[in-house]
Structure formats: structure tokens, C-alpha cells
PQR file of N, CA, C, O and H, with PARSE charges and radii, in Angstrom:
ATOM      1  N   MET A   1    -169.556-111.621-192.634 -0.4000 1.5000
ATOM      2  CA  MET A   1    -168.608-112.572-193.166 -0.0000 2.0000
ATOM      3  C   MET A   1    -167.974-113.361-192.026  0.5500 1.7000
ATOM      4  O   MET A   1    -167.654-112.814-190.970 -0.5500 1.4000
ATOM      5  N   THR A   2    -167.807-114.619-192.258 -0.4000 1.5000
ATOM      6  CA  THR A   2    -167.194-115.482-191.250 -0.0000 2.0000
ATOM      7  C   THR A   2    -165.807-115.910-191.722  0.5500 1.7000
ATOM      8  O   THR A   2    -165.448-115.735-192.887 -0.5500 1.4000
ATOM      9  H   THR A   2    -168.067-115.063-193.116  0.4000 1.0000
ATOM     10  N   GLN A   3    -165.047-116.468-190.806 -0.4000 1.5000
ATOM     11  CA  GLN A   3    -163.715-116.949-191.135 -0.0000 2.0000
ATOM     12  C   GLN A   3    -163.694-118.468-191.067  0.5500 1.7000
ATOM     13  O   GLN A   3    -164.425-119.086-190.293 -0.5500 1.4000
ATOM     14  H   GLN A   3    -165.338-116.610-189.860  0.4000 1.0000
ATOM     15  N   CYS A   4    -162.847-119.046-191.888 -0.4000 1.5000
ATOM     16  CA  CYS A   4    -162.688-120.492-191.922 -0.0000 2.0000
ATOM     17  C   CYS A   4    -162.038-120.950-190.614  0.5500 1.7000
ATOM     18  O   CYS A   4    -161.102-120.322-190.120 -0.5500 1.4000
ATOM     19  H   CYS A   4    -162.254-118.543-192.517  0.4000 1.0000
ATOM     20  N   ALA A   5    -162.550-122.050-190.065 -0.4000 1.5000
ATOM     21  CA  ALA A   5    -162.032-122.569-188.807 -0.0000 2.0000
ATOM     22  C   ALA A   5    -160.626-123.144-188.957  0.5500 1.7000
ATOM     23  O   ALA A   5    -159.886-123.227-187.977 -0.5500 1.4000
ATOM     24  H   ALA A   5    -163.311-122.560-190.467  0.4000 1.0000
ATOM     25  N   PHE A   6    -160.250-123.542-190.171 -0.4000 1.5000
ATOM     26  CA  PHE A   6    -158.933-124.144-190.363 -0.0000 2.0000
ATOM     27  C   PHE A   6    -157.910-123.143-190.884  0.5500 1.7000
ATOM     28  O   PHE A   6    -156.891-122.905-190.235 -0.5500 1.4000
ATOM     29  H   PHE A   6    -160.851-123.475-190.967  0.4000 1.0000
ATOM     30  N   CYS A   7    -158.168-122.558-192.041 -0.4000 1.5000
ATOM     31  CA  CYS A   7    -157.137-121.721-192.655 -0.0000 2.0000
ATOM     32  C   CYS A   7    -157.231-120.246-192.274  0.5500 1.7000
ATOM     33  O   CYS A   7    -156.247-119.518-192.401 -0.5500 1.4000
ATOM     34  H   CYS A   7    -158.996-122.751-192.568  0.4000 1.0000
ATOM     35  N   GLY A   8    -158.395-119.792-191.809 -0.4000 1.5000
ATOM     36  CA  GLY A   8    -158.525-118.413-191.365 -0.0000 2.0000
ATOM     37  C   GLY A   8    -158.921-117.432-192.450  0.5500 1.7000
ATOM     38  O   GLY A   8    -158.987-116.232-192.183 -0.5500 1.4000
ATOM     39  H   GLY A   8    -159.195-120.384-191.706  0.4000 1.0000
ATOM     40  N   SER A   9    -159.189-117.893-193.663 -0.4000 1.5000
ATOM     41  CA  SER A   9    -159.597-116.981-194.727 -0.0000 2.0000
ATOM     42  C   SER A   9    -161.071-116.625-194.572  0.5500 1.7000
ATOM     43  O   SER A   9    -161.832-117.361-193.943 -0.5500 1.4000
ATOM     44  H   SER A   9    -159.135-118.867-193.880  0.4000 1.0000
ATOM     45  N   THR A  10    -161.470-115.493-195.147 -0.4000 1.5000
ATOM     46  CA  THR A  10    -162.858-115.063-195.048 -0.0000 2.0000
ATOM     47  C   THR A  10    -163.728-115.861-196.008  0.5500 1.7000
ATOM     48  O   THR A  10    -163.293-116.241-197.094 -0.5500 1.4000
ATOM     49  H   THR A  10    -160.852-114.895-195.658  0.4000 1.0000
ATOM     50  N   ILE A  11    -164.960-116.108-195.591 -0.4000 1.5000
ATOM     51  CA  ILE A  11    -165.896-116.899-196.388 -0.0000 2.0000
ATOM     52  C   ILE A  11    -167.000-115.972-196.875  0.5500 1.7000
ATOM     53  O   ILE A  11    -167.620-115.267-196.079 -0.5500 1.4000
ATOM     54  H   ILE A  11    -165.314-115.799-194.709  0.4000 1.0000
ATOM     55  N   GLU A  12    -167.243-115.972-198.165 -0.4000 1.5000
ATOM     56  CA  GLU A  12    -168.315-115.162-198.740 -0.0000 2.0000
ATOM     57  C   GLU A  12    -169.674-115.705-198.295  0.5500 1.7000
ATOM     58  O   GLU A  12    -169.817-116.892-198.002 -0.5500 1.4000
ATOM     59  H   GLU A  12    -166.739-116.545-198.812  0.4000 1.0000
ATOM     60  N   VAL A  13    -170.650-114.829-198.251 -0.4000 1.5000
ATOM     61  CA  VAL A  13    -172.000-115.227-197.852 -0.0000 2.0000
ATOM     62  C   VAL A  13    -172.581-116.172-198.902  0.5500 1.7000
ATOM     63  O   VAL A  13    -172.523-115.890-200.099 -0.5500 1.4000
ATOM     64  H   VAL A  13    -170.533-113.864-198.489  0.4000 1.0000
ATOM     65  N   GLY A  14    -173.136-117.284-198.451 -0.4000 1.5000
ATOM     66  CA  GLY A  14    -173.735-118.257-199.359 -0.0000 2.0000
ATOM     67  C   GLY A  14    -172.782-119.325-199.845  0.5500 1.7000
ATOM     68  O   GLY A  14    -173.178-120.178-200.639 -0.5500 1.4000
ATOM     69  H   GLY A  14    -173.182-117.513-197.479  0.4000 1.0000
ATOM     70  N   THR A  15    -171.539-119.308-199.396 -0.4000 1.5000
ATOM     71  CA  THR A  15    -170.569-120.325-199.793 -0.0000 2.0000
ATOM     72  C   THR A  15    -170.022-121.006-198.556  0.5500 1.7000
ATOM     73  O   THR A  15    -170.295-120.568-197.438 -0.5500 1.4000
ATOM     74  H   THR A  15    -171.218-118.615-198.751  0.4000 1.0000
ATOM     75  N   GLY A  16    -169.269-122.048-198.731 -0.4000 1.5000
ATOM     76  CA  GLY A  16    -168.632-122.744-197.631 -0.0000 2.0000
ATOM     77  C   GLY A  16    -169.513-123.818-197.030  0.5500 1.7000
ATOM     78  O   GLY A  16    -170.618-124.081-197.505 -0.5500 1.4000
ATOM     79  H   GLY A  16    -169.047-122.403-199.639  0.4000 1.0000
ATOM     80  N   VAL A  17    -169.002-124.435-195.971 -0.4000 1.5000
ATOM     81  CA  VAL A  17    -169.675-125.543-195.302 -0.0000 2.0000
ATOM     82  C   VAL A  17    -169.732-125.245-193.807  0.5500 1.7000
ATOM     83  O   VAL A  17    -168.747-124.799-193.219 -0.5500 1.4000
ATOM     84  H   VAL A  17    -168.105-124.221-195.584  0.4000 1.0000
ATOM     85  N   LEU A  18    -170.886-125.492-193.198 -0.4000 1.5000
ATOM     86  CA  LEU A  18    -171.040-125.384-191.755 -0.0000 2.0000
ATOM     87  C   LEU A  18    -171.111-126.789-191.200  0.5500 1.7000
ATOM     88  O   LEU A  18    -171.985-127.566-191.583 -0.5500 1.4000
ATOM     89  H   LEU A  18    -171.686-125.854-193.676  0.4000 1.0000
ATOM     90  N   TYR A  19    -170.186-127.127-190.287 -0.4000 1.5000
ATOM     91  CA  TYR A  19    -170.142-128.452-189.673 -0.0000 2.0000
ATOM     92  C   TYR A  19    -170.437-128.287-188.192  0.5500 1.7000
ATOM     93  O   TYR A  19    -169.794-127.484-187.518 -0.5500 1.4000
ATOM     94  H   TYR A  19    -169.476-126.495-189.976  0.4000 1.0000
ATOM     95  N   VAL A  20    -171.412-129.046-187.676 -0.4000 1.5000
ATOM     96  CA  VAL A  20    -171.790-128.976-186.265 -0.0000 2.0000
ATOM     97  C   VAL A  20    -171.508-130.321-185.619  0.5500 1.7000
ATOM     98  O   VAL A  20    -172.004-131.350-186.078 -0.5500 1.4000
ATOM     99  H   VAL A  20    -171.935-129.699-188.224  0.4000 1.0000
ATOM    100  N   LYS A  21    -170.712-130.318-184.555 -0.4000 1.5000
ATOM    101  CA  LYS A  21    -170.407-131.548-183.825 -0.0000 2.0000
ATOM    102  C   LYS A  21    -171.564-131.888-182.885  0.5500 1.7000
ATOM    103  O   LYS A  21    -172.469-131.078-182.687 -0.5500 1.4000
ATOM    104  H   LYS A  21    -170.310-129.482-184.182  0.4000 1.0000
ATOM    105  N   ASN A  22    -171.528-133.080-182.313 -0.4000 1.5000
ATOM    106  CA  ASN A  22    -172.588-133.530-181.416 -0.0000 2.0000
ATOM    107  C   ASN A  22    -172.678-132.693-180.138  0.5500 1.7000
ATOM    108  O   ASN A  22    -173.749-132.595-179.539 -0.5500 1.4000
ATOM    109  H   ASN A  22    -170.792-133.738-182.474  0.4000 1.0000
ATOM    110  N   ASP A  23    -171.574-132.095-179.721 -0.4000 1.5000
ATOM    111  CA  ASP A  23    -171.598-131.277-178.506 -0.0000 2.0000
ATOM    112  C   ASP A  23    -172.058-129.844-178.770  0.5500 1.7000
ATOM    113  O   ASP A  23    -172.130-129.041-177.840 -0.5500 1.4000
ATOM    114  H   ASP A  23    -170.704-132.175-180.208  0.4000 1.0000
ATOM    115  N   GLY A  24    -172.366-129.514-180.012 -0.4000 1.5000
ATOM    116  CA  GLY A  24    -172.898-128.196-180.351 -0.0000 2.0000
ATOM    117  C   GLY A  24    -171.887-127.219-180.911  0.5500 1.7000
ATOM    118  O   GLY A  24    -172.266-126.108-181.281 -0.5500 1.4000
ATOM    119  H   GLY A  24    -172.307-130.166-180.768  0.4000 1.0000
ATOM    120  N   LYS A  25    -170.614-127.585-180.990 -0.4000 1.5000
ATOM    121  CA  LYS A  25    -169.608-126.686-181.556 -0.0000 2.0000
ATOM    122  C   LYS A  25    -169.827-126.552-183.061  0.5500 1.7000
ATOM    123  O   LYS A  25    -170.114-127.532-183.749 -0.5500 1.4000
ATOM    124  H   LYS A  25    -170.307-128.488-180.690  0.4000 1.0000
ATOM    125  N   GLN A  26    -169.689-125.332-183.559 -0.4000 1.5000
ATOM    126  CA  GLN A  26    -169.880-125.066-184.976 -0.0000 2.0000
ATOM    127  C   GLN A  26    -168.545-124.705-185.616  0.5500 1.7000
ATOM    128  O   GLN A  26    -167.766-123.930-185.060 -0.5500 1.4000
ATOM    129  H   GLN A  26    -169.455-124.536-183.000  0.4000 1.0000
ATOM    130  N   PHE A  27    -168.294-125.272-186.783 -0.4000 1.5000
ATOM    131  CA  PHE A  27    -167.094-124.986-187.555 -0.0000 2.0000
ATOM    132  C   PHE A  27    -167.506-124.543-188.950  0.5500 1.7000
ATOM    133  O   PHE A  27    -168.288-125.224-189.614 -0.5500 1.4000
ATOM    134  H   PHE A  27    -168.927-125.901-187.234  0.4000 1.0000
ATOM    135  N   HIS A  28    -166.987-123.414-189.397 -0.4000 1.5000
ATOM    136  CA  HIS A  28    -167.220-122.930-190.751 -0.0000 2.0000
ATOM    137  C   HIS A  28    -165.970-123.236-191.566  0.5500 1.7000
ATOM    138  O   HIS A  28    -164.859-122.912-191.147 -0.5500 1.4000
ATOM    139  H   HIS A  28    -166.352-122.861-188.858  0.4000 1.0000
ATOM    140  N   PHE A  29    -166.147-123.856-192.725 -0.4000 1.5000
ATOM    141  CA  PHE A  29    -165.028-124.177-193.611 -0.0000 2.0000
ATOM    142  C   PHE A  29    -165.251-123.528-194.965  0.5500 1.7000
ATOM    143  O   PHE A  29    -166.377-123.490-195.462 -0.5500 1.4000
ATOM    144  H   PHE A  29    -167.050-124.119-193.066  0.4000 1.0000
ATOM    145  N   CYS A  30    -164.179-123.017-195.567 -0.4000 1.5000
ATOM    146  CA  CYS A  30    -164.297-122.349-196.858 -0.0000 2.0000
ATOM    147  C   CYS A  30    -164.343-123.356-198.007  0.5500 1.7000
ATOM    148  O   CYS A  30    -164.958-123.080-199.037 -0.5500 1.4000
ATOM    149  H   CYS A  30    -163.264-123.048-195.164  0.4000 1.0000
ATOM    150  N   LYS A  31    -163.714-124.500-197.851 -0.4000 1.5000
ATOM    151  CA  LYS A  31    -163.714-125.527-198.893 -0.0000 2.0000
ATOM    152  C   LYS A  31    -163.527-126.894-198.262  0.5500 1.7000
ATOM    153  O   LYS A  31    -163.179-127.004-197.086 -0.5500 1.4000
ATOM    154  H   LYS A  31    -163.215-124.724-197.013  0.4000 1.0000
ATOM    155  N   SER A  32    -163.756-127.920-199.037 -0.4000 1.5000
ATOM    156  CA  SER A  32    -163.674-129.283-198.506 -0.0000 2.0000
ATOM    157  C   SER A  32    -162.244-129.656-198.134  0.5500 1.7000
ATOM    158  O   SER A  32    -162.039-130.553-197.315 -0.5500 1.4000
ATOM    159  H   SER A  32    -164.039-127.831-199.992  0.4000 1.0000
ATOM    160  N   LYS A  33    -161.257-128.992-198.714 -0.4000 1.5000
ATOM    161  CA  LYS A  33    -159.861-129.239-198.376 -0.0000 2.0000
ATOM    162  C   LYS A  33    -159.603-128.899-196.902  0.5500 1.7000
ATOM    163  O   LYS A  33    -158.905-129.636-196.205 -0.5500 1.4000
ATOM    164  H   LYS A  33    -161.423-128.263-199.379  0.4000 1.0000
ATOM    165  N   CYS A  34    -160.160-127.797-196.440 -0.4000 1.5000
ATOM    166  CA  CYS A  34    -159.989-127.398-195.045 -0.0000 2.0000
ATOM    167  C   CYS A  34    -160.737-128.341-194.113  0.5500 1.7000
ATOM    168  O   CYS A  34    -160.231-128.698-193.049 -0.5500 1.4000
ATOM    169  H   CYS A  34    -160.727-127.199-197.006  0.4000 1.0000
ATOM    170  N   LYS A  35    -161.932-128.740-194.507 -0.4000 1.5000
ATOM    171  CA  LYS A  35    -162.739-129.658-193.694 -0.0000 2.0000
ATOM    172  C   LYS A  35    -162.035-131.005-193.531  0.5500 1.7000
ATOM    173  O   LYS A  35    -161.986-131.554-192.430 -0.5500 1.4000
ATOM    174  H   LYS A  35    -162.343-128.450-195.371  0.4000 1.0000
ATOM    175  N   LYS A  36    -161.500-131.524-194.609 -0.4000 1.5000
ATOM    176  CA  LYS A  36    -160.817-132.819-194.572 -0.0000 2.0000
ATOM    177  C   LYS A  36    -159.550-132.754-193.726  0.5500 1.7000
ATOM    178  O   LYS A  36    -159.265-133.675-192.961 -0.5500 1.4000
ATOM    179  H   LYS A  36    -161.540-131.078-195.503  0.4000 1.0000
ATOM    180  N   ASN A  37    -158.783-131.660-193.863 -0.4000 1.5000
ATOM    181  CA  ASN A  37    -157.540-131.542-193.102 -0.0000 2.0000
ATOM    182  C   ASN A  37    -157.787-131.472-191.603  0.5500 1.7000
ATOM    183  O   ASN A  37    -157.018-132.038-190.826 -0.5500 1.4000
ATOM    184  H   ASN A  37    -159.014-130.912-194.485  0.4000 1.0000
ATOM    185  N   GLN A  38    -158.838-130.794-191.187 -0.4000 1.5000
ATOM    186  CA  GLN A  38    -159.078-130.664-189.754 -0.0000 2.0000
ATOM    187  C   GLN A  38    -159.803-131.864-189.172  0.5500 1.7000
ATOM    188  O   GLN A  38    -159.403-132.361-188.119 -0.5500 1.4000
ATOM    189  H   GLN A  38    -159.462-130.334-191.818  0.4000 1.0000
ATOM    190  N   LEU A  39    -160.845-132.342-189.814 -0.4000 1.5000
ATOM    191  CA  LEU A  39    -161.679-133.374-189.204 -0.0000 2.0000
ATOM    192  C   LEU A  39    -161.191-134.790-189.470  0.5500 1.7000
ATOM    193  O   LEU A  39    -161.158-135.605-188.548 -0.5500 1.4000
ATOM    194  H   LEU A  39    -161.170-131.939-190.670  0.4000 1.0000
ATOM    195  N   GLN A  40    -160.816-135.102-190.688 -0.4000 1.5000
ATOM    196  CA  GLN A  40    -160.412-136.471-191.014 -0.0000 2.0000
ATOM    197  C   GLN A  40    -158.931-136.716-190.766  0.5500 1.7000
ATOM    198  O   GLN A  40    -158.558-137.729-190.175 -0.5500 1.4000
ATOM    199  H   GLN A  40    -160.842-134.440-191.437  0.4000 1.0000
ATOM    200  N   LEU A  41    -158.095-135.802-191.212 -0.4000 1.5000
ATOM    201  CA  LEU A  41    -156.651-135.991-191.084 -0.0000 2.0000
ATOM    202  C   LEU A  41    -156.093-135.467-189.761  0.5500 1.7000
ATOM    203  O   LEU A  41    -154.949-135.758-189.411 -0.5500 1.4000
ATOM    204  H   LEU A  41    -158.398-134.979-191.692  0.4000 1.0000
ATOM    205  N   LYS A  42    -156.911-134.679-189.011 -0.4000 1.5000
ATOM    206  CA  LYS A  42    -156.559-134.137-187.696 -0.0000 2.0000
ATOM    207  C   LYS A  42    -155.255-133.347-187.717  0.5500 1.7000
ATOM    208  O   LYS A  42    -154.398-133.512-186.849 -0.5500 1.4000
ATOM    209  H   LYS A  42    -157.840-134.442-189.295  0.4000 1.0000
ATOM    210  N   ARG A  43    -155.124-132.492-188.716 -0.4000 1.5000
ATOM    211  CA  ARG A  43    -153.934-131.650-188.830 -0.0000 2.0000
ATOM    212  C   ARG A  43    -154.162-130.326-188.115  0.5500 1.7000
ATOM    213  O   ARG A  43    -155.299-129.888-187.940 -0.5500 1.4000
ATOM    214  H   ARG A  43    -155.820-132.358-189.421  0.4000 1.0000
ATOM    215  N   LYS A  44    -153.084-129.705-187.711 -0.4000 1.5000
ATOM    216  CA  LYS A  44    -153.127-128.396-187.067 -0.0000 2.0000
ATOM    217  C   LYS A  44    -152.822-127.328-188.118  0.5500 1.7000
ATOM    218  O   LYS A  44    -151.917-127.495-188.936 -0.5500 1.4000
ATOM    219  H   LYS A  44    -152.160-130.061-187.853  0.4000 1.0000
ATOM    220  N   ALA A  45    -153.567-126.250-188.092 -0.4000 1.5000
ATOM    221  CA  ALA A  45    -153.403-125.189-189.088 -0.0000 2.0000
ATOM    222  C   ALA A  45    -152.064-124.481-188.945  0.5500 1.7000
ATOM    223  O   ALA A  45    -151.527-123.976-189.930 -0.5500 1.4000
ATOM    224  H   ALA A  45    -154.302-126.114-187.428  0.4000 1.0000
ATOM    225  N   ILE A  46    -151.529-124.437-187.758 -0.4000 1.5000
ATOM    226  CA  ILE A  46    -150.256-123.751-187.535 -0.0000 2.0000
ATOM    227  C   ILE A  46    -149.121-124.463-188.256  0.5500 1.7000
ATOM    228  O   ILE A  46    -148.167-123.821-188.695 -0.5500 1.4000
ATOM    229  H   ILE A  46    -151.965-124.847-186.957  0.4000 1.0000
ATOM    230  N   HIS A  47    -149.213-125.781-188.382 -0.4000 1.5000
ATOM    231  CA  HIS A  47    -148.149-126.565-189.011 -0.0000 2.0000
ATOM    232  C   HIS A  47    -148.356-126.776-190.505  0.5500 1.7000
ATOM    233  O   HIS A  47    -147.490-127.347-191.167 -0.5500 1.4000
ATOM    234  H   HIS A  47    -149.988-126.303-188.025  0.4000 1.0000
ATOM    235  N   THR A  48    -149.488-126.326-191.054 -0.4000 1.5000
ATOM    236  CA  THR A  48    -149.784-126.481-192.473 -0.0000 2.0000
ATOM    237  C   THR A  48    -149.392-125.190-193.186  0.5500 1.7000
ATOM    238  O   THR A  48    -149.925-124.125-192.877 -0.5500 1.4000
ATOM    239  H   THR A  48    -150.192-125.862-190.516  0.4000 1.0000
ATOM    240  N   LYS A  49    -148.473-125.279-194.128 -0.4000 1.5000
ATOM    241  CA  LYS A  49    -147.840-124.094-194.702 -0.0000 2.0000
ATOM    242  C   LYS A  49    -148.755-123.225-195.564  0.5500 1.7000
ATOM    243  O   LYS A  49    -148.502-122.026-195.685 -0.5500 1.4000
ATOM    244  H   LYS A  49    -148.040-126.144-194.379  0.4000 1.0000
ATOM    245  N   TRP A  50    -149.810-123.783-196.169 -0.4000 1.5000
ATOM    246  CA  TRP A  50    -150.638-122.989-197.078 -0.0000 2.0000
ATOM    247  C   TRP A  50    -151.719-122.184-196.356  0.5500 1.7000
ATOM    248  O   TRP A  50    -152.455-121.449-197.015 -0.5500 1.4000
ATOM    249  H   TRP A  50    -150.016-124.757-196.071  0.4000 1.0000
ATOM    250  N   THR A  51    -151.845-122.290-195.051 -0.4000 1.5000
ATOM    251  CA  THR A  51    -152.873-121.567-194.321 -0.0000 2.0000
ATOM    252  C   THR A  51    -152.360-120.184-193.897  0.5500 1.7000
ATOM    253  O   THR A  51    -151.154-119.955-193.807 -0.5500 1.4000
ATOM    254  H   THR A  51    -151.248-122.887-194.516  0.4000 1.0000
ATOM    255  N   THR A  52    -153.307-119.267-193.638 -0.4000 1.5000
ATOM    256  CA  THR A  52    -152.910-117.941-193.168 -0.0000 2.0000
ATOM    257  C   THR A  52    -152.515-117.975-191.702  0.5500 1.7000
ATOM    258  O   THR A  52    -151.769-117.108-191.248 -0.5500 1.4000
ATOM    259  H   THR A  52    -154.287-119.453-193.712  0.4000 1.0000
ATOM    260  N   LYS A  53    -152.996-118.954-190.955 -0.4000 1.5000
ATOM    261  CA  LYS A  53    -152.597-119.090-189.552 -0.0000 2.0000
ATOM    262  C   LYS A  53    -151.126-119.474-189.426  0.5500 1.7000
ATOM    263  O   LYS A  53    -150.480-119.131-188.436 -0.5500 1.4000
ATOM    264  H   LYS A  53    -153.602-119.659-191.324  0.4000 1.0000
ATOM    265  N   HIS A  54    -150.592-120.183-190.418 -0.4000 1.5000
ATOM    266  CA  HIS A  54    -149.174-120.551-190.411 -0.0000 2.0000
ATOM    267  C   HIS A  54    -148.302-119.337-190.687  0.5500 1.7000
ATOM    268  O   HIS A  54    -147.195-119.237-190.158 -0.5500 1.4000
ATOM    269  H   HIS A  54    -151.116-120.462-191.223  0.4000 1.0000
ATOM    270  N   ARG A  55    -148.780-118.425-191.500 -0.4000 1.5000
ATOM    271  CA  ARG A  55    -147.987-117.244-191.891 -0.0000 2.0000
ATOM    272  C   ARG A  55    -147.889-116.217-190.778  0.5500 1.7000
ATOM    273  O   ARG A  55    -147.004-115.363-190.817 -0.5500 1.4000
ATOM    274  H   ARG A  55    -149.679-118.506-191.930  0.4000 1.0000
ATOM    275  N   LYS A  56    -148.775-116.272-189.785 -0.4000 1.5000
ATOM    276  CA  LYS A  56    -148.757-115.259-188.707 -0.0000 2.0000
ATOM    277  C   LYS A  56    -147.679-115.518-187.697  0.5500 1.7000
ATOM    278  O   LYS A  56    -147.537-114.760-186.738 -0.5500 1.4000
ATOM    279  H   LYS A  56    -149.494-116.966-189.754  0.4000 1.0000
TER
END
């Protein structure tokens, strides 16, 4: 099981999205909401209240 790159929740096998940047970095996202917040809106997970990284 992998963890979401944005919110930190666990991703079930066979679900989620794998995003690979041109430099070879891989990001696993549990849903499109996490992908959009990190890549398009450039938000930080620590400042987003609904993520598990914010609660830590």
C-alpha cells in the first residue's frame, strides 16, 4: 500500500493516480482533489485543514 503525496492517506491497490514529472519524480494521489490541490493550485498539505498532514 502506498500513501497519497498530498493528504497522506493510504491508497488501496488498483486505485488512485500515479503522476510522473519530467525529472522522474513520482507522485501517488488517492483522488483528483489531491492532485489538483498540489499540482494546479500549488497548495501545501500542512496548511490544508482536511488533510492528515495538517492534523499531525
